[in-house]
N, C-alpha and C positions, 0 to 999 in steps of 0.2 A: 583193684582191691589191695587191703594192708597187704594181702601177703598172696604168696600161691595158692597156699590149701585157702585162705578166706573167698582168693572168685572162684573158685572150686565150689565152694560151701553154699553159696549166695545165686541158688536159681531158682526160678522163678518155681514159686509152688502150684503155678495156674493147671501144668500137669498131675497131679497131686490131689491137692488139696483145694483149687479155684483160687479167686482172689481172698486176701486175708487182710482185714481194717484192726488197727490194732487202738483201742481207745482208752486214753489217760485220763484223769478225770482230776480235782482238785485241782481245778483252773484258778485264775484272779485276775477282774479286769486293771490292777493295778499295774504298776508299774517298778514297785519294791522288789528288792535284791533279797531274797531270803537265804537261810542257812540250811541245810543237811543234819538229819538228825545225827548222822554218824559217816566219817570218813568214806571213801570211796576202797574197795577192798584193792592190792596191786593186782590181786591176783582175777579181778572183774576184767584189767587191762589187758590181761594173757588173751583171757578167753574174748573178750571184743575183736583183739586183734587176729584172732582168726576166725571167726564168722559172722564178720560184716564186712561190706563191701566199703572198698577206696574212695578217697577226698582225697585229694590234692589241691595244692596253691595253683597250680598250670595244670590246661587241658591236655600239656605235652607229656607230663607224666604220667597220663592214664592212657598213651594209645602204645603203648610200649607191644610189640607184634613181634618180635625174635625169639622167643624164649625157649630154648631147646625140655623135651621132655626130661631128661638128666637133672635139668633145673630144679621142674618142677617136682620131682619124687626127691630129689634133695631140701628142698621146701617144705614137702609135706613132711619127711621124717623128723623135720628142726620142730614141726606143728606137733606131731605125737608124740615128742619127747615133752615140749613144753605143757601140754594140756596134761597127759597121765600125770606131772606133778603138781600139780595145781590140787593144794589142799589148803581151804579156807574156812573160815566160822561162817562163810553161810552156805549153810547148809544146797538153798538153790544154783550156787555159783557150780558147786561139787556135782553136784546131777546134772547139769548142759553138759562139764566138761566133759565128763564121762563119755555123755552121749557123741559130745564132739570129738571125742579120742576113737570112739568105736568107729564114725564114719572115716574120719582121717585111714587109717587104716585099710577101710575098703576101699575109699578111693583108688588109694596108693597101690594096693593089690591088684585092682580091676586095671589100673593104666598098663603096668606093669605086663598081663597078661595079655594086653592090646598091643602090648610090643613085640610081645614072644611068640603072638601067636601067627599063621601061615596067612602069608596074604594070597589071595587070590590070584590066577595069573594074567585077568584082565581088570586090574587091578587101575587103567584109568579111570572105568566106568565105575566101580565103588569110590573111585577115592581115596583108598586108606591113605595113600604117604598124603594128600592135600586135607586129610580129615585129621592126623593128628596134627600137621602144620596149624590147623582150626582149634585143634586141642591143649594145642599150646598156648595159642592166643586168646583160646576160652578160658584157661586158669589162670591168667594175666590180665583178663578182659572180657571179650565176647569173639566165640568161635563164628567165624564167616564162611565155612565151608556146608552145606548142603549134601550130605551121601544120598546116593540112589546106589538102591541094593537088589532092586527085584527086578532092574528095568529089560535085561534081554534074557533069551533062554539058556541055560547054561548046565553042564556035566553035572551027575551027581555029585561026583570030588566037590567040584569048585562052589555048587552050593551050599555045600556040608562047611566050609569053609568060611562063608559068609555067615550060614546058621551061629557059628561060632564068634565072629567079631560083634553079631548083633549078640547076642547073650551079653558078652562083655559089657558091650554099650549097657546094654538096659540095667545090668548091675553097677554101672558106672551110674547114670543116670539115677539110679532108689536112692543111692548113697549119696550123690550130693545136694538132692531134694530131703534127703531127710537131717542132712545137716543145715539148711536154710532153714529148717523149723526152728534149729536154737537161735540164728538169728534176730529170728521174728520174736522170740520169746524172752531176749535179752530188756529189751525196752522194759518191763514188767521188774527185772530186777534191777535197773539203772536208776527206777523211780525212788528205791526205795532212799538211795543217798541222794538225791539231788533235790533244790531247792525248789517251792513253789513255782507253780505255772503260769507264767503269764500270757495271758489271755491276748490276741494281737498284739504283740509285740512290736514297738516301733525301732528296737534294736537292732534288729537285724533285715536285712535288703533281701529279699527272692526275686531271680531274674531264670527265666526258660526260656529254650530253643530247641522247635520239634526237630527233629529230621523232616526236609521236606524236598524234595527234584533232588539234584545232585549235592544236596546239600546235609549230606550222612552220611552213612547210617543212624546215627546215634544222634537220642535224644542229649539237649547238654542241661545239667543245672547250677546254678549257681547260686551259691550263698555269701554275705558279704555282713562283714561283724562290725556297726558301726556303736558298739557299744561303750567305749571309750578304754575297756579293760581286755585284755587277754583272755580270754576262755580256756579251760582245760577241761580233759578228763568227757568229750560232749560225745554221749547218744546221742544220734541223729534219725529221725524217723520220718521218711518222705511215703505221703502218700499221693501215687498220681492218679484221676480221678478221670477218667475217659467218657467217649458215648453211652457205650454200653457195659465198661469194665474198670474193674479197682483192683491195685497192685499196688504193695509197699517194700520197701527198701529201706535197710537200717544201716546207718554208718555209724564210725568210729573214730572221731580227732580227738587227739592227747594233746595238743597245741593249738589254739586258734588265733593270730593275736590280733589287736584291734586296726580297726580301718585294713582289714584284706576281704581277699574271695575266697571261697573253697568252692570246689569243683569236682562234680560225680559225670558219669555219663551212665547213658541206660540205653542197653539196644533190642532190639527187635529177637535175636535168640536167632536160632538155627533150627531144624524139622531130622529128627533120626527116628527110624525105622516106624514114620507115622506119626511119631510125639513132639510136642511144642516143647523145644530145648536151651534153654540158659537167655528165656525174654523176661528182660527189667524193665519194659514201658507200655503203654498201652497204644491204640491208635486212637489217633484224635483230643488228645489231650484236652481236658478242661478246665481244672481246677487242680492245684498242688496244695495238701497238707502237712505242713512242717514245723514237729515238734520236735525241739531240741531241751536235751536233758544232760544238764552238767552241775554242778557243785556249786559255783558263782551263780548265774543265770539259765531258766530253764522257761520257754518260749514255747510260743503255739503262732504258728502266721499263714494266713490262708494270702494264698494267692488267685489271683483269677488269671487262667489263658486265653481262653476262648473270647475272641473280642477286640477289643484293642492291640493288647501285645503282641497275640496268633497276628494280628494283620502287619503292625508294625515290621515284623520277624518278616512277612514274605514280600512287605515293600524292599527292606534292605537286600534280599535273594535277591527281587524284579531287577533293582535298580544295576546287579551286574550282570546283566543278560539283554542281547539287544535282537533284534529283527531285521534280514536281508532279503531280499527276493525280488521280484519282478513280475509284472503283468502280462498275463497270455491271452491276448486279443482273438475273439471266434476266426475262424479258418473255415470253411467248406472247401473241405479235402473231398480227395479223388473216392480212396476209399473209406475213408471215415473222417468225422470233422469234430476239428480240436476244437472245444467248448472252452468260453470266457473262466480264463480263474486266476486269483493270485497266489504265488508261488512263492512261501517263507521257509524260510530257513533260521531255526535256533542257532544260536552262539552266545556262548560264556557257559552254558549249564543245560539241565534238565529243567523241564518242568514234571509235575507229576500232574493226576488226574484235571481236566481244565475245561473250559468252556470258552470260543473262539469264536468271538462276533468280525463277521466282515464287510465294513461300509464300503457301494460301490459309490461316488459322490462323481457329478457332474453339473457344474452351478448348485444352482437349489436342489438341484432331484437328487433322491437319494435311495437305494436300495439294500437290504439287510439281510445277509442270512446269519445261521449262528452252528457251530459243528462242536460237537462232544468229543472231546479226545481225553482215550486212558490215559496216555504219558507220549511228552514231545521228546526225544534226547536230545541230545549235544549236535549239531552240524547235521542234525536229520533234516530234509528236504518235507515239506508238508504241500500235499496244492487242496486250495478252495475252490472248486469247481462252482459254476453254474450255468443253467441252461440259456442260450442263446435267446431261446422265445421269452425268459425273465428277465435278462440283461440285454438288451440289444443294442445299443450305446456302449462305445469305451469309457472310462472314467479318466479323470485328470488328478483326481485324488482317492486314495484308497486309506479307511481309515480299518486298525485292526485292536479289538479289545475282548481284553480274557479276562475271564473271572474263576474263580476258587470256590468247592465245595467248602462249607462252612466257615466263608471270610467272607465280608462287605469291602475287599480292597478288588482292586479294580488296576488294569495295566494297559494304558491305550498307546500306543504306537502309528501318527499321523505323518501317510507318506503322500511326496506329490509325486505323479505320475508323467515320467517326461522318456520317451523315445524305448517306452513298454519297460522303462527300470524304475524300480521304488527309491524315491531320493529322501529320507526322514528329515519331517519338518516340525514335528514335535513328539516331547514321549512325557506323556502327565500320568504319575503315582495318588491312588485318590482313593477314596471310600466312595 
């Protein structure tokens, strides 16, 4: 996010308000670039800097995770001063700045109290220190720690310490949720100072990569400006539409050069005291609606992710993975039998929920079985075992086909069996 405070502000409103949709009207099907009725007030830029999520020219700029609490407090203090000094001719900007200032003061106060509170003796179970590390990361990105508060029996004194920490955390969450509401309202102010919205605009390209397997934990949005001109003072509204939920994120970009990309990252958030915290994405993204509001060009772009685009991403991820393994023949043991099995190890990364079909082949004869896998971690061995009664012969080939939910993509690896070792013959990526 643009600043430490802005990152603290833009937290998922799903905790309090559920999904939020911003409706912007006055769309046009033309590609003409209009002019706003009035210039964007400079106070708007100050407000937007603190209450919207960051967009950067590279993904690396959004991955900072070494922020100390003292840095966060210093940035919050800067936000408090700048927001307090906003005096605009637009009463809407003044109102939002006052609310943001109040939220900033509350966030700073809660963080300072959390720092001062005595920590329980078994802090490793509470993960207090880890949470503060995650807190710092969260204010400049996304928290990565899931604290557990009540997993063990503790003394009354220890529980009192935990109760005090939880109270401050809940107050902190409430403050940043309140502040996020300001960011979500901001586009209604920007609309007054921007050109007519071009519907289905071809000047902005959208690309999206969903978190998948070991390729995460963030979803990434990339926007490309091919309008031929530098865009300035862009308020960017991104609506992520999932299978069961919608979620809106708002960004502000002061300068967007022509022929360049801008990136945003969205995370799954964490759980604090049984409450979802800092979620900025939805599960199983189907479609993305991007609205760009700027004095030079305002545009609405719809991007369908579910289908071809998602399949291409999965294919790219799978191209970095490999399977290795062996065949275990039937062994009539003294105490127990070893049933026939394909024993496979995944290399190069993790796989999410999938269906694995194994074909045992000998000449023209093929026998197939399928297994549902919740998760397949890197370097983990899985045994795909069948009954000797159902597979009475040893195969000379084994084919492994992997399918994924909500995707037509299939990853197939064909092996030749030699001395019970699997030798890869071919890898097929396709729909």
